[in-house]
DRENTORKOL-3810 file (N, C-alpha, C; in nm, 4 decimals):
REM DRENTORKOL-3810
@n.u->1.3713; n.v->-0.8434; n.w->3.1823; ca.u->1.2297; ca.v->-0.8339; ca.w->3.1574; c.u->1.1824; c.v->-0.6906; c.w->3.1319
@n.u->1.2717; n.v->-0.5923; n.w->3.1237; ca.u->1.2279; ca.v->-0.4541; ca.w->3.0984; c.u->1.1757; c.v->-0.4331; c.w->2.9568
@n.u->1.1908; n.v->-0.5297; n.w->2.8707; ca.u->1.1455; ca.v->-0.5189; ca.w->2.7317; c.u->0.9957; c.v->-0.5452; c.w->2.7170
@n.u->0.9330; n.v->-0.6030; n.w->2.8192; ca.u->0.7931; ca.v->-0.6451; ca.w->2.8092; c.u->0.6984; c.v->-0.5256; c.w->2.7877
@n.u->0.7129; n.v->-0.4236; n.w->2.8674; ca.u->0.6223; ca.v->-0.3087; ca.w->2.8569; c.u->0.6316; c.v->-0.2396; c.w->2.7206
@n.u->0.7513; n.v->-0.2142; n.w->2.6665; ca.u->0.7572; ca.v->-0.1546; ca.w->2.5327; c.u->0.6962; c.v->-0.2440; c.w->2.4235
@n.u->0.7116; n.v->-0.3746; n.w->2.4366; ca.u->0.6533; ca.v->-0.4674; ca.w->2.3385; c.u->0.5012; c.v->-0.4618; c.w->2.3462
@n.u->0.4464; n.v->-0.4646; n.w->2.4654; ca.u->0.3012; ca.v->-0.4569; ca.w->2.4835; c.u->0.2485; c.v->-0.3236; c.w->2.4301
@n.u->0.3194; n.v->-0.2163; n.w->2.4580; ca.u->0.2801; ca.v->-0.0844; ca.w->2.4085; c.u->0.2817; c.v->-0.0820; c.w->2.2556
@n.u->0.3836; n.v->-0.1402; n.w->2.1962; ca.u->0.3924; ca.v->-0.1476; ca.w->2.0504; c.u->0.2774; c.v->-0.2268; c.w->1.9902
@n.u->0.2437; n.v->-0.3398; n.w->2.0526; ca.u->0.1324; ca.v->-0.4211; ca.w->2.0046; c.u->0.0007; c.v->-0.3449; c.w->2.0146
@n.u->-0.0173; n.v->-0.2741; n.w->2.1235; ca.u->-0.1392; ca.v->-0.1938; ca.w->2.1399; c.u->-0.1467; c.v->-0.0842; c.w->2.0348
@n.u->-0.0345; n.v->-0.0244; n.w->2.0017; ca.u->-0.0320; ca.v->0.0786; ca.w->1.8975; c.u->-0.0725; c.v->0.0211; c.w->1.7618
@n.u->-0.0215; n.v->-0.0971; n.w->1.7305; ca.u->-0.0581; ca.v->-0.1629; ca.w->1.6044; c.u->-0.2075; c.v->-0.1918; c.w->1.6028
@n.u->-0.2612; n.v->-0.2424; n.w->1.7118; ca.u->-0.4040; ca.v->-0.2720; ca.w->1.7191; c.u->-0.4874; c.v->-0.1457; c.w->1.6988
@n.u->-0.4446; n.v->-0.0362; n.w->1.7585; ca.u->-0.5182; ca.v->0.0894; ca.w->1.7434; c.u->-0.5145; c.v->0.1391; c.w->1.5989
@n.u->-0.4014; n.v->0.1241; n.w->1.5337; ca.u->-0.3895; ca.v->0.1673; ca.w->1.3944; c.u->-0.4812; c.v->0.0845; c.w->1.3049
@n.u->-0.4816; n.v->-0.0469; n.w->1.3235; ca.u->-0.5678; ca.v->-0.1346; ca.w->1.2429; c.u->-0.7143; c.v->-0.0985; c.w->1.2652
@n.u->-0.7550; n.v->-0.0818; n.w->1.3904; ca.u->-0.8941; ca.v->-0.0462; ca.w->1.4206; c.u->-0.9302; c.v->0.0889; c.w->1.3590
@n.u->-0.8376; n.v->0.1826; n.w->1.3593; ca.u->-0.8635; ca.v->0.3138; ca.w->1.3005; c.u->-0.8829; c.v->0.3021; c.w->1.1498
@n.u->-0.8001; n.v->0.2249; n.w->1.0835; ca.u->-0.8132; ca.v->0.2054; ca.w->0.9388; c.u->-0.9477; c.v->0.1397; c.w->0.9073
@n.u->-0.9857; n.v->0.0393; n.w->0.9863; ca.u->-1.1153; ca.v->-0.0250; ca.w->0.9657; c.u->-1.2290; c.v->0.0763; c.w->0.9849
@n.u->-1.2169; n.v->0.1590; n.w->1.0855; ca.u->-1.3188; ca.v->0.2588; ca.w->1.1154; c.u->-1.3339; c.v->0.3588; c.w->1.0009
@n.u->-1.2240; n.v->0.4059; n.w->0.9460; ca.u->-1.2298; ca.v->0.5021; ca.w->0.8361; c.u->-1.2959; c.v->0.4377; c.w->0.7145
@n.u->-1.2628; n.v->0.3134; n.w->0.6877; ca.u->-1.3264; ca.v->0.2431; ca.w->0.5756; c.u->-1.4761; c.v->0.2263; c.w->0.6005
@n.u->-1.5142; n.v->0.1979; n.w->0.7241; ca.u->-1.6561; ca.v->0.1884; ca.w->0.7592; c.u->-1.7273; c.v->0.3211; c.w->0.7321
@n.u->-1.6641; n.v->0.4307; n.w->0.7679; ca.u->-1.7243; ca.v->0.5626; ca.w->0.7454; c.u->-1.7444; c.v->0.5889; c.w->0.5968
@n.u->-1.6499; n.v->0.5476; n.w->0.5145; ca.u->-1.6642; ca.v->0.5642; ca.w->0.3695; c.u->-1.7838; c.v->0.4836; c.w->0.3186
@n.u->-1.7985; n.v->0.3627; n.w->0.3694; ca.u->-1.9120; ca.v->0.2780; ca.w->0.3303; c.u->-2.0432; c.v->0.3432; c.w->0.3726
@n.u->-2.0481; n.v->0.3936; n.w->0.4943; ca.u->-2.1705; ca.v->0.4577; ca.w->0.5414; c.u->-2.2039; c.v->0.5820; c.w->0.4593
@n.u->-2.1033; n.v->0.6587; n.w->0.4218; ca.u->-2.1273; ca.v->0.7790; ca.w->0.3412; c.u->-2.1860; c.v->0.7432; c.w->0.2054
@n.u->-2.1278; n.v->0.6449; n.w->0.1397; ca.u->-2.1785; ca.v->0.6040; ca.w->0.0087; c.u->-2.3174; c.v->0.5409; c.w->0.0204
@n.u->-2.3396; n.v->0.4637; n.w->0.1263; ca.u->-2.4713; ca.v->0.4021; ca.w->0.1467; c.u->-2.5775; c.v->0.5091; c.w->0.1706
@n.u->-2.5424; n.v->0.6124; n.w->0.2435; ca.u->-2.6360; ca.v->0.7230; ca.w->0.2645; c.u->-2.6661; c.v->0.7920; c.w->0.1313
@n.u->-2.5648; n.v->0.8094; n.w->0.0487; ca.u->-2.5870; ca.v->0.8679; ca.w->-0.0836; c.u->-2.6835; c.v->0.7842; c.w->-0.1665
@n.u->-2.6664; n.v->0.6526; n.w->-0.1640; ca.u->-2.7570; ca.v->0.5638; ca.w->-0.2371; c.u->-2.8982; c.v->0.5743; c.w->-0.1815
@n.u->-2.9094; n.v->0.5743; n.w->-0.0498; ca.u->-3.0403; ca.v->0.5841; ca.w->0.0154; c.u->-3.1129; c.v->0.7124; c.w->-0.0241
@n.u->-3.0418; n.v->0.8245; n.w->-0.0171; ca.u->-3.1033; ca.v->0.9531; ca.w->-0.0506; c.u->-3.1411; c.v->0.9593; c.w->-0.1985
@n.u->-3.0568; n.v->0.9036; n.w->-0.2847; ca.u->-3.0876; ca.v->0.9023; ca.w->-0.4280; c.u->-3.2116; c.v->0.8178; c.w->-0.4556
@n.u->-3.2231; n.v->0.7039; n.w->-0.3885; ca.u->-3.3409; ca.v->0.6183; ca.w->-0.4068; c.u->-3.4666; c.v->0.6909; c.w->-0.3585
@n.u->-3.4564; n.v->0.7591; n.w->-0.2463; ca.u->-3.5718; ca.v->0.8348; ca.w->-0.1954; c.u->-3.6172; c.v->0.9417; c.w->-0.2938
@n.u->-3.5228; n.v->0.9986; n.w->-0.3669; ca.u->-3.5557; ca.v->1.1016; ca.w->-0.4652; c.u->-3.5858; c.v->1.0419; c.w->-0.6039
@n.u->-3.5859; n.v->0.9115; n.w->-0.6113; ca.u->-3.6090; ca.v->0.8379; ca.w->-0.7363; c.u->-3.5058; c.v->0.8718; c.w->-0.8444
@n.u->-3.3854; n.v->0.9020; n.w->-0.7993; ca.u->-3.2744; ca.v->0.9274; ca.w->-0.8917; c.u->-3.1917; c.v->0.7987; c.w->-0.8964
@n.u->-3.2380; n.v->0.7034; n.w->-0.9757; ca.u->-3.1777; ca.v->0.5703; ca.w->-0.9773; c.u->-3.0400; c.v->0.5704; c.w->-1.0428
@n.u->-3.0164; n.v->0.6618; n.w->-1.1326; ca.u->-2.8824; ca.v->0.6734; ca.w->-1.1933; c.u->-2.7788; c.v->0.7067; c.w->-1.0849
@n.u->-2.8099; n.v->0.8043; n.w->-1.0012; ca.u->-2.7188; ca.v->0.8408; ca.w->-0.8924; c.u->-2.7064; c.v->0.7272; c.w->-0.7913
@n.u->-2.8173; n.v->0.6600; n.w->-0.7627; ca.u->-2.8141; ca.v->0.5483; ca.w->-0.6677; c.u->-2.7220; c.v->0.4377; c.w->-0.7178
@n.u->-2.7289; n.v->0.4080; n.w->-0.8480; ca.u->-2.6429; ca.v->0.3034; ca.w->-0.9038; c.u->-2.4953; c.v->0.3412; c.w->-0.8960
@n.u->-2.4652; n.v->0.4705; n.w->-0.9065; ca.u->-2.3252; ca.v->0.5136; ca.w->-0.8906; c.u->-2.2746; c.v->0.4760; c.w->-0.7515
@n.u->-2.3537; n.v->0.5062; n.w->-0.6498; ca.u->-2.3133; ca.v->0.4748; ca.w->-0.5129; c.u->-2.3081; c.v->0.3239; c.w->-0.4904
@n.u->-2.4057; n.v->0.2526; n.w->-0.5444; ca.u->-2.4088; ca.v->0.1061; ca.w->-0.5307; c.u->-2.2838; c.v->0.0446; c.w->-0.5929
@n.u->-2.2487; n.v->0.0907; n.w->-0.7126; ca.u->-2.1290; ca.v->0.0366; ca.w->-0.7791; c.u->-2.0019; c.v->0.0678; c.w->-0.7008
@n.u->-1.9921; n.v->0.1873; n.w->-0.6465; ca.u->-1.8758; ca.v->0.2229; ca.w->-0.5650; c.u->-1.8668; c.v->0.1313; c.w->-0.4430
@n.u->-1.9782; n.v->0.1100; n.w->-0.3771; ca.u->-1.9797; ca.v->0.0220; ca.w->-0.2600; c.u->-1.9402; c.v->-0.1206; c.w->-0.2976
@n.u->-2.0004; n.v->-0.1696; n.w->-0.4038; ca.u->-1.9809; ca.v->-0.3094; ca.w->-0.4424; c.u->-1.8422; c.v->-0.3378; c.w->-0.4991
@n.u->-1.7896; n.v->-0.2439; n.w->-0.5765; ca.u->-1.6644; ca.v->-0.2696; ca.w->-0.6469; c.u->-1.5404; c.v->-0.2229; c.w->-0.5716
@n.u->-1.5565; n.v->-0.1262; n.w->-0.4805; ca.u->-1.4382; ca.v->-0.0719; ca.w->-0.4143; c.u->-1.4459; c.v->-0.0727; c.w->-0.2621
@n.u->-1.5431; n.v->-0.0044; n.w->-0.2071; ca.u->-1.5399; ca.v->0.0215; ca.w->-0.0632; c.u->-1.5559; c.v->-0.1040; c.w->0.0225
@n.u->-1.6580; n.v->-0.1834; n.w->-0.0044; ca.u->-1.6774; ca.v->-0.3049; ca.w->0.0760; c.u->-1.5616; c.v->-0.4032; c.w->0.0548
@n.u->-1.5169; n.v->-0.4260; n.w->-0.0703; ca.u->-1.3993; ca.v->-0.5127; ca.w->-0.0869; c.u->-1.2748; c.v->-0.4607; c.w->-0.0140
@n.u->-1.2578; n.v->-0.3273; n.w->-0.0072; ca.u->-1.1429; ca.v->-0.2737; ca.w->0.0661; c.u->-1.1495; c.v->-0.3128; c.w->0.2126
@n.u->-1.2661; n.v->-0.2978; n.w->0.2743; ca.u->-1.2793; ca.v->-0.3372; ca.w->0.4148; c.u->-1.2545; c.v->-0.4865; c.w->0.4319
@n.u->-1.3065; n.v->-0.5656; n.w->0.3411; ca.u->-1.2846; ca.v->-0.7108; ca.w->0.3492; c.u->-1.1360; c.v->-0.7449; c.w->0.3327
@n.u->-1.0658; n.v->-0.6746; n.w->0.2447; ca.u->-0.9218; ca.v->-0.6977; ca.w->0.2281; c.u->-0.8449; c.v->-0.6570; c.w->0.3528
@n.u->-0.8819; n.v->-0.5453; n.w->0.4106; ca.u->-0.8175; ca.v->-0.5018; ca.w->0.5345; c.u->-0.8352; c.v->-0.6088; c.w->0.6411
@n.u->-0.9574; n.v->-0.6583; n.w->0.6558; ca.u->-0.9826; ca.v->-0.7619; ca.w->0.7566; c.u->-0.9045; c.v->-0.8889; c.w->0.7275
@n.u->-0.8969; n.v->-0.9263; n.w->0.6010; ca.u->-0.8268; ca.v->-1.0499; ca.w->0.5644; c.u->-0.6761; c.v->-1.0392; c.w->0.5875
@n.u->-0.6190; n.v->-0.9256; n.w->0.5492; ca.u->-0.4731; ca.v->-0.9136; ca.w->0.5506; c.u->-0.4147; c.v->-0.8629; c.w->0.6825
@n.u->-0.4835; n.v->-0.7709; n.w->0.7497; ca.u->-0.4266; ca.v->-0.7192; ca.w->0.8748; c.u->-0.5237; c.v->-0.7222; c.w->0.9925
@n.u->-0.6462; n.v->-0.7668; n.w->0.9677; ca.u->-0.7457; ca.v->-0.7706; ca.w->1.0748; c.u->-0.7051; c.v->-0.8580; c.w->1.1926
@n.u->-0.6297; n.v->-0.9619; n.w->1.1657; ca.u->-0.5835; ca.v->-1.0511; ca.w->1.2726; c.u->-0.5024; c.v->-0.9764; c.w->1.3780
@n.u->-0.4432; n.v->-0.8632; n.w->1.3385; ca.u->-0.3609; ca.v->-0.7853; ca.w->1.4319; c.u->-0.4468; c.v->-0.7098; c.w->1.5321
@n.u->-0.5759; n.v->-0.7090; n.w->1.5099; ca.u->-0.6686; ca.v->-0.6421; ca.w->1.6017; c.u->-0.7925; c.v->-0.7307; c.w->1.6168
@n.u->-0.7789; n.v->-0.8410; n.w->1.6881; ca.u->-0.8872; ca.v->-0.9395; ca.w->1.6926; c.u->-1.0177; c.v->-0.8873; c.w->1.7532
@n.u->-1.0113; n.v->-0.7868; n.w->1.8404; ca.u->-1.1357; ca.v->-0.7385; ca.w->1.9006; c.u->-1.2213; c.v->-0.6598; c.w->1.8028
@n.u->-1.1648; n.v->-0.6102; n.w->1.6936; ca.u->-1.2459; ca.v->-0.5375; ca.w->1.5957; c.u->-1.2680; c.v->-0.6163; c.w->1.4669
@n.u->-1.1908; n.v->-0.7183; n.w->1.4444; ca.u->-1.1993; ca.v->-0.7935; ca.w->1.3193; c.u->-1.3397; c.v->-0.8502; c.w->1.2974
@n.u->-1.3961; n.v->-0.9128; n.w->1.3978; ca.u->-1.5300; ca.v->-0.9712; ca.w->1.3852; c.u->-1.6370; c.v->-0.8662; c.w->1.3633
@n.u->-1.6244; n.v->-0.7562; n.w->1.4333; ca.u->-1.7231; ca.v->-0.6478; ca.w->1.4195; c.u->-1.7239; c.v->-0.5928; c.w->1.2775
@n.u->-1.6068; n.v->-0.5681; n.w->1.2227; ca.u->-1.6009; ca.v->-0.5112; ca.w->1.0890; c.u->-1.6335; c.v->-0.6143; c.w->0.9820
@n.u->-1.6107; n.v->-0.7404; n.w->1.0112; ca.u->-1.6540; ca.v->-0.8461; ca.w->0.9202; c.u->-1.8072; c.v->-0.8480; c.w->0.9139
@n.u->-1.8706; n.v->-0.8352; n.w->1.0294; ca.u->-2.0172; ca.v->-0.8286; ca.w->1.0338; c.u->-2.0688; c.v->-0.7040; c.w->0.9632
@n.u->-1.9990; n.v->-0.5933; n.w->0.9787; ca.u->-2.0390; ca.v->-0.4699; ca.w->0.9115; c.u->-2.0339; c.v->-0.4880; c.w->0.7599
@n.u->-1.9287; n.v->-0.5517; n.w->0.7087; ca.u->-1.9176; ca.v->-0.5767; ca.w->0.5647; c.u->-2.0312; c.v->-0.6672; c.w->0.5175
@n.u->-2.0645; n.v->-0.7681; n.w->0.5964; ca.u->-2.1744; ca.v->-0.8585; ca.w->0.5624; c.u->-2.3071; c.v->-0.7828; c.w->0.5564
@n.u->-2.3321; n.v->-0.7001; n.w->0.6568; ca.u->-2.4550; ca.v->-0.6207; ca.w->0.6592; c.u->-2.4583; c.v->-0.5215; c.w->0.5430
@n.u->-2.3435; n.v->-0.4661; n.w->0.5074; ca.u->-2.3363; ca.v->-0.3719; ca.w->0.3959; c.u->-2.3680; c.v->-0.4408; c.w->0.2638
@n.u->-2.3228; n.v->-0.5634; n.w->0.2493; ca.u->-2.3552; ca.v->-0.6392; ca.w->0.1274; c.u->-2.5058; c.v->-0.6674; c.w->0.1201
@n.u->-2.5678; n.v->-0.6979; n.w->0.2345; ca.u->-2.7125; ca.v->-0.7186; ca.w->0.2376; c.u->-2.7843; c.v->-0.5887; c.w->0.2009
@n.u->-2.7362; n.v->-0.4776; n.w->0.2536; ca.u->-2.7918; ca.v->-0.3469; ca.w->0.2219; c.u->-2.7859; c.v->-0.3210; c.w->0.0706
@n.u->-2.6743; n.v->-0.3585; n.w->0.0081; ca.u->-2.6612; ca.v->-0.3424; ca.w->-0.1367; c.u->-2.7683; c.v->-0.4191; c.w->-0.2123
@n.u->-2.7939; n.v->-0.5410; n.w->-0.1685; ca.u->-2.8963; ca.v->-0.6220; ca.w->-0.2349; c.u->-3.0333; c.v->-0.5552; c.w->-0.2248
@n.u->-3.0625; n.v->-0.4983; n.w->-0.1099; ca.u->-3.1896; ca.v->-0.4275; ca.w->-0.0911; c.u->-3.1955; c.v->-0.3049; c.w->-0.1819
@n.u->-3.0878; n.v->-0.2284; n.w->-0.1855; ca.u->-3.0842; ca.v->-0.1093; ca.w->-0.2703; c.u->-3.0998; c.v->-0.1465; c.w->-0.4178
@n.u->-3.0374; n.v->-0.2558; n.w->-0.4592; ca.u->-3.0501; ca.v->-0.2991; ca.w->-0.5983; c.u->-3.1955; c.v->-0.3337; c.w->-0.6312
@n.u->-3.2614; n.v->-0.4040; n.w->-0.5396; ca.u->-3.4021; ca.v->-0.4393; ca.w->-0.5610; c.u->-3.4886; c.v->-0.3127; c.w->-0.5677
@n.u->-3.4618; n.v->-0.2168; n.w->-0.4802; ca.u->-3.5379; ca.v->-0.0913; ca.w->-0.4816; c.u->-3.5171; c.v->-0.0160; c.w->-0.6134
@n.u->-3.3935; n.v->-0.0119; n.w->-0.6602; ca.u->-3.3643; ca.v->0.0580; ca.w->-0.7857; c.u->-3.4305; c.v->-0.0111; c.w->-0.9035
@n.u->-3.4230; n.v->-0.1424; n.w->-0.9058; ca.u->-3.4829; ca.v->-0.2184; ca.w->-1.0158; c.u->-3.6345; c.v->-0.2019; c.w->-1.0161
@n.u->-3.6969; n.v->-0.2150; n.w->-0.8998; ca.u->-3.8423; ca.v->-0.1977; ca.w->-0.8898; c.u->-3.8833; c.v->-0.0545; c.w->-0.9220
@n.u->-3.8064; n.v->0.0408; n.w->-0.8725; ca.u->-3.8406; ca.v->0.1814; ca.w->-0.8936; c.u->-3.8271; c.v->0.2246; c.w->-1.0383
@n.u->-3.7301; n.v->0.1706; n.w->-1.1076; ca.u->-3.7092; ca.v->0.2118; ca.w->-1.2470; c.u->-3.8126; c.v->0.1503; c.w->-1.3401
@n.u->-3.8868; n.v->0.0487; n.w->-1.2943; ca.u->-3.9908; ca.v->-0.0136; ca.w->-1.3758; c.u->-4.1236; c.v->0.0603; c.w->-1.3658
@n.u->-4.1322; n.v->0.1533; n.w->-1.2708; ca.u->-4.2590; ca.v->0.2264; ca.w->-1.2533; c.u->-4.2799; c.v->0.3270; c.w->-1.3609
END
């Protein structure tokens, strides 16, 4: 039974790595979302659309892929980051509406 502790330690290491990868992807999403927010506040809709497209086409799908493919290895963070991706998609819809309304003024 001396193998149990190393196996548990290995599993914990894998869980920490998965959570760290999810966290870094979350930070990228937050950075781009902040860029979109600041661009919208300055009425620079061209810049806002750049950030929106990056979020929609790359960053949020990356987090969703991470959760789908390896998130199961870290069940305590999988749900949290799934919710974060959902909230980020809602944020995108709001930003799109703001950009569309703002560019019509």
